[in-house]
C-alpha positions as CSV (number, residue, x, y, z in Angstrom):
1,M,1.5,-0.3,27.2
2,K,4.0,-3.1,26.7
3,S,1.2,-5.6,25.9
4,F,0.9,-7.1,22.4
5,N,-2.5,-5.6,21.9
6,F,-1.4,-2.0,22.6
7,R,1.7,-2.4,20.5
8,F,-0.4,-3.9,17.7
9,F,-2.7,-0.8,18.0
10,I,0.3,1.5,17.7
11,L,1.6,-0.2,14.6
12,V,-1.8,0.1,12.9
13,L,-1.9,3.8,14.0
14,I,1.5,4.3,12.4
15,S,0.1,2.9,9.1
16,F,-3.0,5.1,9.4
17,T,-1.0,8.3,9.9
18,L,1.2,7.3,6.9
19,G,-2.0,6.8,4.8
20,C,-3.4,10.2,5.9
21,G,-0.1,11.9,5.0
22,E,0.1,10.3,1.6
23,F,-3.6,10.6,0.5
24,L,-4.5,14.0,2.0
25,V,-3.3,15.9,-1.1
26,S,-5.7,14.1,-3.4
27,G,-8.6,15.5,-1.4
28,I,-7.4,19.1,-1.3
29,L,-6.0,19.5,-4.9
30,N,-8.5,22.3,-5.7
31,D,-7.5,24.2,-2.4
32,L,-3.8,23.9,-3.2
33,S,-4.4,24.9,-6.8
34,N,-6.2,28.1,-5.7
35,Y,-3.7,29.0,-3.0
36,F,-0.6,28.5,-5.1
37,N,-2.2,29.9,-8.3
38,H,-1.1,26.8,-10.2
39,S,-3.2,24.7,-12.6
40,L,-4.9,21.6,-11.2
41,A,-2.7,19.4,-13.5
42,S,0.4,21.1,-12.1
43,V,-0.6,20.6,-8.5
44,G,-1.6,17.0,-9.3
45,L,2.0,16.3,-9.9
46,L,2.4,16.3,-6.1
47,V,0.8,12.9,-6.2
48,T,3.1,11.7,-8.9
49,V,6.2,13.0,-7.2
50,F,5.2,11.4,-3.9
51,A,4.7,8.0,-5.5
52,L,7.9,8.1,-7.5
53,V,10.0,9.2,-4.5
54,Y,8.3,6.5,-2.4
55,A,9.2,3.8,-4.8
56,I,12.8,4.9,-5.2
57,S,13.6,5.8,-1.7
58,T,12.0,2.9,0.2
59,P,14.5,0.1,-0.7
60,I,17.4,2.5,-0.5
61,I,16.6,3.6,3.1
62,T,15.7,0.1,4.3
63,L,19.1,-1.0,3.1
64,L,20.8,1.8,5.0
65,V,19.0,1.2,8.3
66,G,18.8,-2.5,8.1
67,R,21.6,-3.1,10.6
68,Y,20.3,-0.7,13.3
69,R,17.7,-1.4,16.0
70,Y,14.2,-1.1,14.7
71,Y,13.3,1.3,17.6
72,R,16.1,3.7,16.7
73,T,15.2,3.5,13.0
74,F,11.5,4.2,13.8
75,A,12.5,7.3,16.0
76,V,14.7,8.9,13.3
77,L,12.4,8.3,10.4
78,M,9.3,9.5,12.4
79,V,11.1,12.7,13.2
80,I,11.8,13.3,9.5
81,Y,8.2,12.4,8.6
82,I,6.8,14.9,11.1
83,L,9.1,17.6,10.0
84,G,8.0,17.0,6.4
85,L,4.3,17.4,7.4
86,I,5.1,20.6,9.4
87,M,6.9,21.9,6.3
88,S,3.8,21.1,4.2
89,A,1.5,22.8,6.7
90,T,3.6,26.0,6.6
91,A,4.4,26.0,2.9
92,I,4.1,29.5,1.5
93,N,4.8,28.6,-2.1
94,Y,4.6,25.7,-4.5
95,P,8.3,24.8,-4.6
96,I,8.4,24.5,-0.8
97,M,5.3,22.2,-0.9
98,V,7.0,20.0,-3.5
99,I,10.2,19.8,-1.3
100,S,8.0,18.9,1.8
101,R,6.3,16.2,-0.1
102,I,9.6,14.7,-1.3
103,I,10.8,14.7,2.4
104,T,7.6,13.0,3.6
105,A,7.6,10.4,0.8
106,S,11.3,9.6,1.2
107,V,10.6,8.0,4.6
108,S,7.0,6.9,4.4
109,G,7.8,3.5,2.7
110,A,10.6,2.8,5.1
111,L,8.4,3.6,8.1
112,L,5.8,1.2,6.8
113,S,8.5,-1.5,6.4
114,V,9.7,-0.9,10.0
115,A,6.1,-1.2,11.2
116,L,5.7,-4.5,9.3
117,T,9.0,-5.8,10.7
118,F,7.9,-4.9,14.3
119,G,4.6,-6.6,13.7
120,N,6.2,-9.7,12.3
121,A,8.6,-9.9,15.3
122,I,6.2,-9.3,18.2
123,A,3.2,-11.2,16.9
124,P,2.6,-14.8,18.1
125,E,3.0,-17.3,15.2
126,E,-0.8,-17.8,14.9
127,K,-1.4,-14.0,14.7
128,R,1.2,-13.0,12.2
129,G,-1.1,-12.9,9.2
130,F,-3.7,-11.1,11.3
131,T,-1.2,-8.5,12.4
132,I,0.3,-7.9,9.0
133,A,-3.2,-7.6,7.5
134,W,-4.2,-4.9,10.0
135,I,-1.1,-2.9,9.5
136,F,-1.8,-2.8,5.8
137,S,-5.5,-2.0,6.7
138,G,-4.3,1.3,8.3
139,F,-4.0,2.7,4.7
140,S,-7.5,1.5,3.8
141,I,-8.9,3.1,7.0
142,A,-7.1,6.3,6.2
143,S,-8.7,6.4,2.7
144,V,-12.2,5.7,4.1
145,V,-12.1,7.8,7.3
146,G,-9.0,9.9,7.6
147,I,-9.0,11.5,4.2
148,P,-12.7,12.6,4.2
149,V,-12.1,14.2,7.7
150,G,-8.9,15.9,6.4
151,T,-10.8,17.2,3.4
152,Y,-13.5,18.5,5.6
153,V,-11.0,20.3,7.9
154,A,-9.5,21.9,4.8
155,H,-12.8,23.2,3.6
156,V,-14.1,24.5,6.9
157,A,-10.7,25.9,8.1
158,S,-7.8,25.7,5.6
159,W,-5.6,23.2,3.9
160,H,-2.9,24.3,6.3
161,A,-5.0,23.1,9.2
162,A,-5.5,19.7,7.5
163,F,-1.8,19.1,7.4
164,W,-1.4,20.3,11.0
165,V,-4.0,17.7,12.1
166,V,-2.0,14.9,10.5
167,A,1.2,16.3,11.9
168,I,-0.3,16.4,15.5
169,L,-1.7,12.9,15.1
170,S,1.8,11.7,13.9
171,L,3.4,13.4,16.9
172,I,1.0,11.6,19.3
173,T,1.7,8.3,17.5
174,F,5.4,8.9,17.7
175,G,5.2,9.5,21.5
176,L,3.1,6.4,22.0
177,G,5.5,4.4,19.9
178,L,8.5,5.5,21.9
179,I,7.0,4.3,25.2
180,S,5.5,1.1,24.0
181,L,7.6,-0.5,21.1
182,P,10.5,-2.8,22.1
183,N,13.9,-1.2,21.9
184,D,16.0,-4.3,21.6
185,L,14.9,-5.7,18.3
186,R,17.2,-5.7,15.3
187,A,18.0,-7.8,12.3
188,G,20.6,-10.6,12.7
189,Y,23.2,-8.5,11.0
190,D,26.9,-9.1,11.2
191,D,29.6,-6.9,9.5
192,D,31.1,-10.1,8.1
193,Q,27.8,-11.1,6.4
194,D,26.9,-10.2,2.8
195,S,24.9,-7.0,2.0
196,P,21.2,-7.2,2.5
197,L,21.0,-7.1,-1.3
198,V,22.0,-10.7,-1.4
199,L,18.4,-11.5,-0.7
200,L,17.6,-10.5,-4.3
201,K,19.8,-13.4,-5.6
202,D,17.3,-15.9,-4.3
203,P,14.8,-17.1,-6.9
204,L,12.2,-17.2,-4.2
205,I,12.5,-13.5,-4.0
206,W,13.0,-12.3,-7.6
207,V,10.2,-14.5,-8.8
208,G,8.2,-13.6,-5.7
209,V,8.4,-9.8,-6.3
210,L,7.0,-10.2,-9.8
211,V,3.7,-11.7,-8.4
212,P,2.5,-8.5,-6.6
213,L,3.8,-6.4,-9.5
214,F,1.6,-8.1,-12.1
215,W,-1.3,-8.7,-9.7
216,S,-1.2,-5.0,-8.8
217,A,-0.9,-4.1,-12.5
218,G,-3.9,-6.2,-13.2
219,I,-6.3,-4.9,-10.6
220,N,-5.1,-1.3,-11.1
221,T,-5.6,-1.3,-14.8
222,F,-9.3,-1.4,-13.9
223,H,-9.4,0.2,-10.4
224,T,-7.6,3.4,-11.4
225,Y,-10.5,4.2,-13.7
226,I,-13.3,3.0,-11.4
227,A,-14.8,6.5,-11.1
228,P,-15.3,7.1,-14.9
229,I,-16.6,3.5,-15.2
230,I,-19.2,4.4,-12.6
231,T,-20.2,7.7,-14.1
232,D,-19.6,7.3,-17.9
233,I,-20.6,3.6,-18.4
234,L,-23.0,2.9,-15.5
235,H,-24.3,6.5,-15.6
236,F,-24.3,7.4,-11.9
237,G,-24.2,11.0,-10.8
238,P,-21.7,12.6,-8.4
239,V,-23.6,11.9,-5.2
240,M,-23.9,8.1,-6.0
241,L,-20.3,8.1,-7.1
242,S,-19.2,9.3,-3.7
243,T,-21.4,6.7,-2.0
244,L,-20.2,3.8,-4.2
245,L,-16.5,4.8,-3.7
246,A,-17.1,4.9,0.1
247,I,-18.6,1.4,-0.2
248,I,-15.6,0.2,-2.2
249,G,-13.3,1.7,0.5
250,V,-15.1,-0.2,3.2
251,I,-14.8,-3.4,1.1
252,S,-11.1,-2.8,0.9
253,I,-10.8,-2.9,4.7
254,F,-12.5,-6.3,4.8
255,S,-10.4,-7.4,1.9
256,S,-7.3,-6.7,4.0
257,Q,-8.7,-8.6,6.9
258,A,-9.4,-11.6,4.7
259,S,-5.9,-11.4,3.5
260,G,-4.7,-12.0,7.1
261,I,-6.9,-15.0,7.4
262,L,-5.6,-16.5,4.2
263,A,-2.0,-15.9,5.3
264,N,-2.6,-17.9,8.4
265,H,-3.9,-20.8,6.3
266,H,-1.2,-21.3,3.6
267,G,-2.4,-18.3,1.7
268,L,0.0,-18.6,-1.3
269,R,-1.3,-22.1,-2.0
270,K,-4.8,-20.8,-2.2
271,M,-4.1,-17.7,-4.2
272,P,-4.1,-19.4,-7.6
273,F,-7.8,-20.2,-7.1
274,I,-8.4,-16.6,-6.2
275,F,-6.6,-15.5,-9.3
276,I,-8.8,-17.7,-11.5
277,V,-12.0,-16.4,-9.9
278,E,-10.7,-12.8,-10.4
279,I,-10.0,-13.5,-14.1
280,L,-13.5,-14.8,-14.5
281,L,-15.0,-11.8,-12.8
282,F,-13.0,-9.4,-15.0
283,L,-14.2,-11.3,-18.1
284,A,-17.9,-11.3,-16.9
285,V,-18.0,-7.6,-16.0
286,G,-17.3,-6.7,-19.7
287,F,-20.6,-8.2,-20.7
288,S,-22.6,-6.8,-17.7
289,Y,-22.5,-3.1,-18.2
290,S,-26.1,-3.0,-19.7
291,N,-27.4,-4.3,-16.3
292,V,-26.3,-1.9,-13.6
293,A,-27.2,-4.2,-10.7
294,I,-25.1,-7.1,-12.1
295,A,-22.2,-4.9,-13.0
296,L,-22.0,-3.4,-9.5
297,T,-22.2,-6.8,-7.9
298,L,-19.3,-8.0,-10.1
299,I,-17.3,-4.9,-9.4
300,F,-17.8,-5.2,-5.6
301,L,-16.8,-8.9,-5.8
302,M,-13.6,-8.0,-7.7
303,E,-12.8,-5.2,-5.2
304,S,-13.3,-7.6,-2.3
305,M,-10.4,-9.7,-3.6
306,F,-7.9,-7.0,-4.5
307,N,-6.0,-7.1,-1.2
308,F,-6.0,-10.9,-0.7
309,L,-2.4,-11.4,-1.8
310,G,-0.8,-8.7,0.5
311,S,-0.3,-10.5,3.8
312,S,0.6,-13.9,2.3
313,I,3.3,-12.5,0.0
314,E,4.6,-10.2,2.7
315,I,5.1,-13.1,5.1
316,H,6.7,-15.1,2.3
317,F,9.4,-12.4,1.9
318,L,9.9,-12.2,5.7
319,D,10.1,-16.0,6.1
320,V,12.8,-16.3,3.4
321,A,14.8,-13.5,4.9
322,E,14.6,-14.8,8.5
323,E,15.5,-18.3,7.3
324,F,18.4,-17.6,5.0
325,Y,19.3,-13.9,5.1
326,P,18.7,-12.5,8.6
327,Q,20.6,-9.3,7.7
328,S,17.9,-8.6,5.1
329,V,14.7,-8.7,7.2
330,V,13.9,-4.9,7.0
331,F,14.8,-4.8,3.3
332,A,12.5,-7.8,2.7
333,S,9.6,-6.1,4.4
334,S,9.8,-3.3,1.8
335,L,9.6,-5.5,-1.3
336,N,5.8,-6.0,-1.4
337,P,4.9,-2.3,-1.0
338,V,7.5,-1.2,-3.5
339,F,6.5,-3.7,-6.2
340,F,2.8,-3.2,-5.6
341,N,3.3,0.5,-6.2
342,L,5.3,-0.2,-9.3
343,G,2.3,-2.4,-10.4
344,I,0.0,0.6,-9.8
345,S,2.1,2.7,-12.2
346,L,2.2,-0.1,-14.8
347,G,-1.6,-0.8,-14.5
348,S,-2.7,2.8,-14.6
349,A,-0.5,3.5,-17.6
350,S,-1.8,0.4,-19.4
351,G,-5.4,1.5,-18.7
352,S,-4.6,4.9,-20.2
353,V,-3.3,3.3,-23.4
354,I,-6.4,1.1,-23.6
355,I,-8.8,4.0,-23.1
356,D,-7.0,6.0,-25.9
357,G,-7.3,2.9,-28.1
358,P,-10.3,0.6,-27.9
359,G,-11.9,2.6,-25.1
360,L,-12.9,2.5,-21.4
361,R,-15.2,-0.5,-21.8
362,Y,-12.3,-2.7,-22.7
363,I,-9.8,-2.0,-19.8
364,N,-10.9,-5.2,-18.1
365,Y,-9.1,-7.2,-20.8
366,G,-5.9,-5.5,-19.9
367,S,-6.5,-6.6,-16.3
368,I,-7.0,-10.2,-17.4
369,V,-3.7,-10.3,-19.3
370,F,-1.7,-9.1,-16.2
371,I,-3.4,-11.5,-13.8
372,I,-2.8,-14.4,-16.1
373,V,0.9,-13.5,-16.0
374,A,0.7,-13.3,-12.2
375,F,-1.1,-16.7,-12.0
376,G,1.8,-18.3,-14.0
377,L,4.4,-16.7,-11.8
378,L,2.6,-17.7,-8.6
379,T,2.3,-21.3,-9.8
380,I,6.1,-21.4,-10.4
381,L,6.7,-19.7,-7.0
382,N,4.6,-22.3,-5.1
383,R,6.5,-25.1,-6.8
384,M,9.8,-23.5,-5.8
385,I,8.6,-23.1,-2.2
386,A,7.7,-26.8,-2.1
387,G,11.0,-27.7,-3.5
388,R,12.9,-25.8,-0.8
389,G,10.7,-27.4,1.9
390,L,9.5,-24.1,3.3
391,K,6.2,-23.9,5.2
392,E,3.8,-21.6,3.4
């Protein structure tokens, strides 16, 4: 259980359980609405609250725990996470459910950061990109496999049972992590050193975080509204919608794996080309809606590239921290998830504005604007990396 392969499996399993805990609510909104006698819109705020707490709490908690052993941090955060799930499973009213989701969200991002930090530390140099990519893939697998299973459990048993399944899976993951993950790893933190926040003064970081923010905003301006695009523009029914969304979910898993391959081969240098291809695909899809086959092909191609940036930019943040700010390693691991989530908020809001204005058919142009900004920022970042003599 001390082998790299087993530890690698546990880290992916941690990500998978975090994905199940985050996404489960989206699949059982109707069940929760009926049980708590609240409107669907009101219960839907559970998703908004989770995302907001996740984005705010993740950097704060990673700053607080950055000086401690990763193993101890994992143990404490996992206990809080499991207690939050148990509280959700036993919630008897809506306010308790809201509180339980706040508790769960408050540690989810930090737990993912710890998993990524473990993965970066234990992986051989040639497997770092592969390891980071698979940890991120845990969320994609949760959306494709875990959430449909959780939704099924909720429908055949109850939504309480669905939360209990995730809680039990998390407890098993916790136990396996305790007996397998190394307990001697920690950031190179010294009380005489600057705060981990000093990392944010480095232009390689504050320019770097804008890249996933605008890339995420670009892809999520479109992706947030993929379901109405499929039904209202391409005129598919509910059954085909489910099938196509499942296909897109599978594509996202392969996209994450491709991200790992790119990261092992100077991924940030290659990403400008990917950005240009994505811009062209977004431009083309706007002229393709009259031909369903072509439109779907373009959408699948776009979706296949959505996760390409993740591993490369994550390793960039970790490399800068390890090289210049060892006290900031755990904090650095949280930057990509946090700014990617902020990009989701920016993109979905922008898509909403476009839909209320020109209409659904034109949201691809909003995506193009954001990705052009991301392309410019990444070009600047790559020049800065070369100027500092870093290997990326």
